[in-house]
LORO-444260 format. One record per atom (N, C-alpha, C): residue number from 1; residue in three letters; atom name; x, y, z. Coordinates in steps of 0.05 Angstrom, whole numbers. Example, Ala and Ser with C-alpha at 12.3 -4.5 7.8 and 13.67 -1.06 7.14 Angstrom:
LORO-444260
<1; ALA; N; <264; -114; 156>> <1; ALA; CA; <246; -90; 156>> <1; ALA; C; <264; -66; 156>> <2; SER; N; <257; -45; 142>> <2; SER; CA; <273; -21; 143>> <2; SER; C; <258; 1; 157>> 
This chain:
LORO-444260
<1; MET; N; <1417; -1475; -1576>> <1; MET; CA; <1419; -1458; -1556>> <1; MET; C; <1430; -1431; -1559>> <2; TYR; N; <1428; -1418; -1537>> <2; TYR; CA; <1431; -1388; -1536>> <2; TYR; C; <1439; -1385; -1507>> <3; ASN; N; <1443; -1353; -1503>> <3; ASN; CA; <1453; -1347; -1466>> <3; ASN; C; <1426; -1322; -1472>> <4; VAL; N; <1422; -1324; -1445>> <4; VAL; CA; <1398; -1297; -1436>> <4; VAL; C; <1418; -1289; -1417>> <5; ALA; N; <1412; -1272; -1407>> <5; ALA; CA; <1418; -1253; -1384>> <5; ALA; C; <1390; -1263; -1346>> <6; LEU; N; <1407; -1265; -1333>> <6; LEU; CA; <1401; -1275; -1305>> <6; LEU; C; <1412; -1263; -1292>> <7; VAL; N; <1389; -1246; -1268>> <7; VAL; CA; <1401; -1224; -1249>> <7; VAL; C; <1404; -1244; -1225>> <8; THR; N; <1422; -1251; -1205>> <8; THR; CA; <1432; -1261; -1186>> <8; THR; C; <1413; -1238; -1163>> <9; GLU; N; <1388; -1243; -1154>> <9; GLU; CA; <1373; -1229; -1132>> <9; GLU; C; <1393; -1218; -1108>> <10; GLU; N; <1408; -1226; -1092>> <10; GLU; CA; <1423; -1226; -1074>> <10; GLU; C; <1438; -1204; -1078>> <11; LYS; N; <1446; -1208; -1104>> <11; LYS; CA; <1470; -1182; -1111>> <11; LYS; C; <1461; -1166; -1124>> <12; CYS; N; <1437; -1157; -1137>> <12; CYS; CA; <1418; -1124; -1150>> <12; CYS; C; <1418; -1116; -1120>> <13; VAL; N; <1427; -1087; -1136>> <13; VAL; CA; <1428; -1070; -1116>> <13; VAL; C; <1410; -1045; -1130>> <14; ALA; N; <1387; -1060; -1134>> <14; ALA; CA; <1369; -1038; -1156>> <14; ALA; C; <1361; -1017; -1136>> <15; LYS; N; <1345; -1046; -1104>> <15; LYS; CA; <1342; -1020; -1080>> <15; LYS; C; <1353; -1002; -1073>> <16; LYS; N; <1383; -1000; -1073>> <16; LYS; CA; <1394; -976; -1070>> <16; LYS; C; <1393; -949; -1100>> <17; GLY; N; <1375; -956; -1117>> <17; GLY; CA; <1381; -942; -1141>> <17; GLY; C; <1397; -953; -1168>> <18; CYS; N; <1408; -966; -1168>> <18; CYS; CA; <1424; -972; -1190>> <18; CYS; C; <1404; -993; -1210>> <19; ARG; N; <1404; -974; -1228>> <19; ARG; CA; <1392; -982; -1256>> <19; ARG; C; <1407; -986; -1282>> <20; LEU; N; <1428; -991; -1275>> <20; LEU; CA; <1444; -992; -1303>> <20; LEU; C; <1439; -999; -1321>> <21; CYS; N; <1436; -1029; -1306>> <21; CYS; CA; <1430; -1052; -1339>> <21; CYS; C; <1400; -1054; -1345>> <22; ILE; N; <1379; -1032; -1334>> <22; ILE; CA; <1352; -1035; -1338>> <22; ILE; C; <1355; -1002; -1361>> <23; MET; N; <1380; -985; -1359>> <23; MET; CA; <1374; -961; -1373>> <23; MET; C; <1393; -963; -1390>> <24; TYR; N; <1415; -994; -1394>> <24; TYR; CA; <1435; -1001; -1421>> <24; TYR; C; <1425; -1016; -1431>> <25; CYS; N; <1407; -1033; -1433>> <25; CYS; CA; <1400; -1055; -1450>> <25; CYS; C; <1389; -1049; -1470>> <26; PRO; N; <1398; -1047; -1495>> <26; PRO; CA; <1388; -1039; -1521>> <26; PRO; C; <1363; -1052; -1534>> <27; GLU; N; <1361; -1068; -1510>> <27; GLU; CA; <1332; -1085; -1535>> <27; GLU; C; <1301; -1072; -1511>> <28; ALA; N; <1293; -1064; -1516>> <28; ALA; CA; <1263; -1044; -1503>> <28; ALA; C; <1249; -1068; -1493>> <29; ASN; N; <1245; -1061; -1458>> <29; ASN; CA; <1225; -1077; -1455>> <29; ASN; C; <1234; -1104; -1446>> <30; THR; N; <1267; -1107; -1438>> <30; THR; CA; <1274; -1139; -1435>> <30; THR; C; <1284; -1131; -1409>> <31; LEU; N; <1291; -1113; -1406>> <31; LEU; CA; <1299; -1114; -1371>> <31; LEU; C; <1285; -1090; -1355>> <32; ASP; N; <1277; -1091; -1329>> <32; ASP; CA; <1250; -1081; -1316>> <32; ASP; C; <1253; -1086; -1291>> <33; LEU; N; <1255; -1059; -1276>> <33; LEU; CA; <1248; -1068; -1238>> <33; LEU; C; <1232; -1084; -1233>> <34; ASP; N; <1226; -1101; -1219>> <34; ASP; CA; <1213; -1111; -1199>> <34; ASP; C; <1201; -1090; -1175>> <35; THR; N; <1181; -1082; -1177>> <35; THR; CA; <1169; -1058; -1156>> <35; THR; C; <1166; -1077; -1134>> <36; GLU; N; <1155; -1111; -1132>> <36; GLU; CA; <1157; -1111; -1114>> <36; GLU; C; <1184; -1119; -1091>> <37; LYS; N; <1205; -1134; -1108>> <37; LYS; CA; <1230; -1148; -1107>> <37; LYS; C; <1245; -1121; -1096>> <38; MET; N; <1245; -1104; -1115>> <38; MET; CA; <1269; -1080; -1121>> <38; MET; C; <1288; -1095; -1132>> <39; ILE; N; <1292; -1105; -1154>> <39; ILE; CA; <1301; -1115; -1164>> <39; ILE; C; <1304; -1119; -1196>> <40; ALA; N; <1323; -1114; -1215>> <40; ALA; CA; <1322; -1120; -1240>> <40; ALA; C; <1311; -1146; -1243>> <41; GLU; N; <1296; -1141; -1263>> <41; GLU; CA; <1282; -1170; -1273>> <41; GLU; C; <1289; -1175; -1304>> <42; VAL; N; <1301; -1197; -1324>> <42; VAL; CA; <1294; -1201; -1347>> <42; VAL; C; <1273; -1223; -1356>> <43; ILE; N; <1267; -1204; -1372>> <43; ILE; CA; <1240; -1205; -1394>> <43; ILE; C; <1257; -1236; -1412>> <44; ILE; N; <1265; -1267; -1398>> <44; ILE; CA; <1272; -1291; -1424>> <44; ILE; C; <1271; -1281; -1451>> <45; ASP; N; <1232; -1282; -1449>> <45; ASP; CA; <1235; -1285; -1479>> <45; ASP; C; <1233; -1254; -1497>> <46; ARG; N; <1251; -1244; -1490>> <46; ARG; CA; <1262; -1215; -1506>> <46; ARG; C; <1285; -1210; -1512>> <47; CYS; N; <1305; -1224; -1487>> <47; CYS; CA; <1335; -1222; -1484>> <47; CYS; C; <1342; -1235; -1511>> <48; LYS; N; <1360; -1233; -1520>> <48; LYS; CA; <1377; -1218; -1548>> <48; LYS; C; <1408; -1246; -1539>> <49; GLY; N; <1417; -1240; -1508>> <49; GLY; CA; <1442; -1248; -1501>> <49; GLY; C; <1460; -1229; -1502>> <50; CYS; N; <1460; -1209; -1515>> <50; CYS; CA; <1484; -1194; -1518>> <50; CYS; C; <1498; -1182; -1502>> <51; GLU; N; <1502; -1189; -1475>> <51; GLU; CA; <1512; -1186; -1459>> <51; GLU; C; <1510; -1152; -1445>> <52; LEU; N; <1510; -1135; -1457>> <52; LEU; CA; <1518; -1103; -1445>> <52; LEU; C; <1504; -1106; -1425>> <53; CYS; N; <1479; -1118; -1414>> <53; CYS; CA; <1472; -1108; -1374>> <53; CYS; C; <1494; -1125; -1361>> <54; LYS; N; <1507; -1146; -1372>> <54; LYS; CA; <1524; -1159; -1351>> <54; LYS; C; <1552; -1141; -1354>> <55; VAL; N; <1564; -1135; -1365>> <55; VAL; CA; <1583; -1108; -1376>> <55; VAL; C; <1587; -1088; -1365>> <56; VAL; N; <1565; -1071; -1359>> <56; VAL; CA; <1557; -1049; -1340>> <56; VAL; C; <1552; -1061; -1315>> <57; CYS; N; <1540; -1075; -1314>> <57; CYS; CA; <1533; -1091; -1282>> <57; CYS; C; <1565; -1103; -1271>> <58; ASP; N; <1584; -1104; -1280>> <58; ASP; CA; <1604; -1120; -1274>> <58; ASP; C; <1619; -1095; -1269>> <59; ALA; N; <1625; -1077; -1286>> <59; ALA; CA; <1636; -1052; -1290>> <59; ALA; C; <1629; -1037; -1258>> <60; ALA; N; <1604; -1035; -1261>> <60; ALA; CA; <1600; -1027; -1230>> <60; ALA; C; <1603; -1035; -1201>> <61; LYS; N; <1619; -1067; -1201>> <61; LYS; CA; <1621; -1080; -1186>> <61; LYS; C; <1605; -1093; -1168>> <62; HIS; N; <1588; -1099; -1190>> <62; HIS; CA; <1555; -1105; -1164>> <62; HIS; C; <1567; -1141; -1180>> <63; GLU; N; <1571; -1149; -1204>> <63; GLU; CA; <1568; -1176; -1211>> <63; GLU; C; <1545; -1185; -1218>> <64; ALA; N; <1521; -1172; -1206>> <64; ALA; CA; <1501; -1187; -1201>> <64; ALA; C; <1488; -1205; -1223>> <65; ILE; N; <1492; -1198; -1252>> <65; ILE; CA; <1487; -1214; -1279>> <65; ILE; C; <1505; -1236; -1292>> <66; GLU; N; <1491; -1267; -1297>> <66; GLU; CA; <1502; -1278; -1316>> <66; GLU; C; <1490; -1289; -1335>> <67; MET; N; <1507; -1301; -1352>> <67; MET; CA; <1491; -1304; -1375>> <67; MET; C; <1484; -1334; -1372>> <68; VAL; N; <1461; -1347; -1377>> <68; VAL; CA; <1456; -1378; -1375>> <68; VAL; C; <1441; -1384; -1403>> <69; ALA; N; <1445; -1413; -1407>> <69; ALA; CA; <1441; -1425; -1434>> <69; ALA; C; <1417; -1427; -1428>> <70; VAL; N; <1393; -1423; -1459>> <70; VAL; CA; <1372; -1433; -1455>> <70; VAL; C; <1365; -1462; -1482>> <71; ASN; N; <1352; -1471; -1471>> <71; ASN; CA; <1344; -1496; -1487>> <71; ASN; C; <1334; -1491; -1520>> <72; SER; N; <1341; -1509; -1532>> <72; SER; CA; <1315; -1499; -1555>> <72; SER; C; <1286; -1492; -1550>> <73; ASP; N; <1272; -1505; -1526>> <73; ASP; CA; <1246; -1511; -1518>> <73; ASP; C; <1247; -1482; -1511>> <74; GLY; N; <1266; -1464; -1512>> <74; GLY; CA; <1261; -1439; -1482>> <74; GLY; C; <1265; -1438; -1447>> <75; THR; N; <1268; -1464; -1448>> <75; THR; CA; <1284; -1470; -1414>> <75; THR; C; <1307; -1463; -1409>> <76; LEU; N; <1307; -1459; -1384>> <76; LEU; CA; <1336; -1446; -1374>> <76; LEU; C; <1348; -1483; -1369>> <77; MET; N; <1382; -1475; -1378>> <77; MET; CA; <1400; -1504; -1367>> <77; MET; C; <1398; -1498; -1343>> <78; GLU; N; <1416; -1514; -1334>> <78; GLU; CA; <1407; -1521; -1297>> <78; GLU; C; <1447; -1513; -1287>> <79; LYS; N; <1466; -1527; -1310>> <79; LYS; CA; <1494; -1517; -1309>> <79; LYS; C; <1488; -1496; -1329>> <80; ALA; N; <1516; -1473; -1327>> <80; ALA; CA; <1518; -1466; -1347>> <80; ALA; C; <1528; -1472; -1368>> <81; GLY; N; <1522; -1460; -1397>> <81; GLY; CA; <1525; -1476; -1410>> <81; GLY; C; <1551; -1454; -1432>> <82; GLU; N; <1558; -1459; -1460>> <82; GLU; CA; <1579; -1449; -1469>> <82; GLU; C; <1569; -1417; -1464>> <83; SER; N; <1599; -1398; -1465>> <83; SER; CA; <1583; -1368; -1469>> <83; SER; C; <1572; -1365; -1482>> <84; ALA; N; <1560; -1343; -1492>> <84; ALA; CA; <1555; -1332; -1534>> <84; ALA; C; <1582; -1319; -1524>> <85; GLU; N; <1594; -1307; -1562>> <85; GLU; CA; <1611; -1280; -1550>> <85; GLU; C; <1603; -1260; -1552>> <86; LEU; N; <1603; -1227; -1543>> <86; LEU; CA; <1597; -1212; -1538>> <86; LEU; C; <1577; -1203; -1572>> <87; GLY; N; <1554; -1200; -1570>> <87; GLY; CA; <1539; -1189; -1606>> <87; GLY; C; <1536; -1218; -1616>> <88; GLN; N; <1543; -1244; -1604>> <88; GLN; CA; <1539; -1253; -1623>> <88; GLN; C; <1506; -1262; -1629>> <89; ALA; N; <1488; -1251; -1625>> <89; ALA; CA; <1450; -1259; -1627>> <89; ALA; C; <1444; -1238; -1640>> <90; TYR; N; <1469; -1219; -1651>> <90; TYR; CA; <1464; -1199; -1665>> <90; TYR; C; <1473; -1203; -1701>> <91; SER; N; <1490; -1218; -1695>> <91; SER; CA; <1502; -1242; -1717>> <91; SER; C; <1485; -1244; -1745>> <92; GLY; N; <1488; -1248; -1776>> <92; GLY; CA; <1472; -1251; -1787>> <92; GLY; C; <1481; -1277; -1789>> 
């Protein structure tokens, strides 16, 4: 099990010009703007769970991103799983 970022649509203010999570994500093409809904969108298969997007979003007081556990088969868990420590996905 590992964690990935998940954007809460109702809290995301990308439509107002915020793109901090997209700009600060260290993994290319992982966070993108959904131009139809005008919200940030996480490409689950690419997310490494580093939580940098969450840290940036929380610092901006939007709190629109949460970390959600993913099962080994790639499906999101219904309940919040144990949080990975910051940078856990990048450790050897």
